[in-house]
Residue, then its C-alpha position, 0 to 999 in steps of 0.5 A: m151088659t145085656f141087649v135089652k138093658l142096652v135098648l131101655a138104657a139107649a131110650l132113657l138117655a134119648g128122653t123116648a116113651g119107647a124103646q125102640a128109637a133109633q140114632i141116626g147114624v152119620h160121617d164126618p157130618v156138618m151142619a147149617k141152619d136155613g129159616n127154622t130148621y137145622y141140616v145135617f150133611s153126611t158122608g154117603p150116596g149121593i151125600t146124605f142129609y137130615s132135618s131137624k128143628d132142635m138138634k136132636n130129633w131128625r127126619p131123613e131127607g134122602r141125597v143130595f146127588a140123584k147122579d154122581p158128580v159128571w167129573a167124580k170118575k175122572a178125577a177118582p177113578s175108584f169112586d163108587g158113588h160114596i161122597w166123602a165129607p162136606d162141608i156147608v156154608q151160607r154166602n149172599g143168599k145160597f148154600y154152598l155146599y162142599y164135597s170130595v170123591s176118592g178111593f179109600g187110602k188113595n190122594t186120586s181125589g178131588m173137591g167139588v161144590t154144588v150151590n142151592k138157594t134153599l135147604d128145603p127140598r119142599s120149597p119150589d126154591y131147591k135146586w141144586e147147581d154143581q158147580g163141578m171141580v175145585i181142586q184135584s190130587v194126582p199120584g205122583r204129581d201131589l204129595w197132599n190129598a184132595i179131601d175134607p174141604a172146609v171153607i171159611a171166610d176172613e174178616q174181609g169177607n175172603g173165602w178160604m178152604s182147608f183141607g187134606s189126609f195123611w201125606t204132607g197134612l192140612k192145607l189151606f188155600k185163598l178162593n177166588a170171589d165166587w169160591t168155586k175155585p183157587a184165586e189168581p194167583q194162588e196161594w198155599h199154606t200147610i197149616a198142620r202136618r204130623e210127621r213123615p218118614a223120610f223115605e215112606p214112598d210118594e203112593s203111600a198115606a203114611p202114619a201121618e195120622i192128621e186129616a178133616p181141618f174145621i176152621f172156626r172163628k172165635n174172640g179175635y181168635y180163629y181154632l184149627f181142629a183136627s182129627w189125629g188117629l185112624c178113622c173106620q176100624k172099629a175096635k182098632s180106631t183112635y181118632h181124636v179131636v186136636v185143635g190150635r188157634s192164630k190170629t189169621v187166617t193162613g197161621p201159623y196156628l199154635d197149640k197151648d204149650g205155644k208149638d206149631m201145628a205144621k210142625g206137629g203141633g195139637s191140643i186134645v180136645i176131646q178122645g175116644n173112651r171105652e164107651w165111645v173109642g174113636l170120634g172126631h172129623n168134626s165142625a163147629y158153629t154158633f147157634d142162636g148163642r150157643d156155640v156147639l161142637v159136631l163130630h159122629a162117634y163110634e158106639t162100642g156096646d152098639d157094634y162100632r156104628q158111628k153115630l151123631k153128636v152134638l155138644d156144647m163147646k165153652w172156653d175156658a179162662a184163657g180161650w180155649p174150647v171145652v166139651d165135656p165127655a159125658q155128653l157122649n152119652s148124654y146126647q143122643s139122636v132120636l131118628l124121626p120116620a121119613a116125610k110123606 
């Protein structure tokens, strides 16, 4: 397909009159709603974010951190200003934005949290107040990686943070009363993992390709989404989304065949195809009665650039999430000009 045809096709899918409508490029997107406005936060310099009234037309809002978190370089000496894999939750009238710093392929990592009364940058109350580091992973001490935080409240309102990438998989711990540190005494759980060779060096992430947990409550279950495969490899990307579920937040999370995700289980939700070679690092929400799966996908026809996807999430007769791969093409974000 020629470049001109690709541009025209993108414009038609986006429902725009012109052929130059750009989509927004995000990695590891998470979303929240404040008033009548949706906000997407993404991996990027200082955490990039966008606003929208309809989850389709998005306006760039700049970055959350004007300067690097003061603790970042100590936890991750190779930190280069790119803050990874945020998560946004609302609690007691405030928004908690969790985030991670690291070096690619290393577990010299840490996760922090910053708090704001509003997500609207034009509000007089808009001010991010960093609460510092929640936890960190240290090579030689820890065989897990402190990145990709995702926070959920249980039925009693207690906060739980899931996280992890490669090494020995995805972990979960209970947060303290203000949701900024682990609760004491600490409770740690392995909720998902993939096989790691027995004699793999500890400093190696190893071929245990799993990361990006996200727990979503629905119909009496906690659903644990995770990304398997490799991200960020262009044509070689193998990223895709799997799921398991549990009646309790601490697990065990079982897939459709009853296999524990902590023992390698996971049922495919959506995977890459010819047009979208890899996709993942999802989040999941209910907005005004509509369940959506939010993720990034690499577009083959645009040099494998990452694009935002917001997919309708339905539920089958057995209560498992279902998304339509056709929406990878039909959902097209539109990048609006920045506000003046």
